[in-house]
N, C-alpha and C positions, 0 to 999 in steps of 0.2 A: 244446072248445078255442076260445079267443077269438082275435081277429086278432093280438094281440101275441104269443101263444104260437106261432101259425102262422109268423109272421115269424121268431121265434127258431129254429124248426126248419128252415124252408125258405129263409130269407134274404129279401132285399128282393124284393117282387113286381114284375112288369112294369108293373102299374097297381094303384092302390088308392084307395078312398074310405073314408068313415067306417064302412061296413058291408060292404065287398066287397074281396077280393084276387083279382087275376088273375095267374097265373104262366104263363110260356112255358118249359116244361120237359117232360121225359119223365114223363108221368103215372104210369107204373108204378114208376119209380124214386122219385118223390116220395111215392107212397102207401106205399112200404116204410119211409119215414122217420117217418110220423105214426102216432099210436096208433089202434088199431082203433075203429070206430064214432065217430070224431071229426069226420067231414065229413058235412054234411047234403045237399050238392048238388055234383056235378061236371058240367061241360059240356066235351066234347071233340069234336074233329073229326078 
């Protein structure tokens, strides 16, 4: 999945650069919306 596709699924991110999107939302709910094996890295606290 590229960044444009991610924005199309999850909406506008809290922060974005040319190669990074940061979302402030419930990660479990967000992961339900995206295709399996489409995220290479997640960081949560």
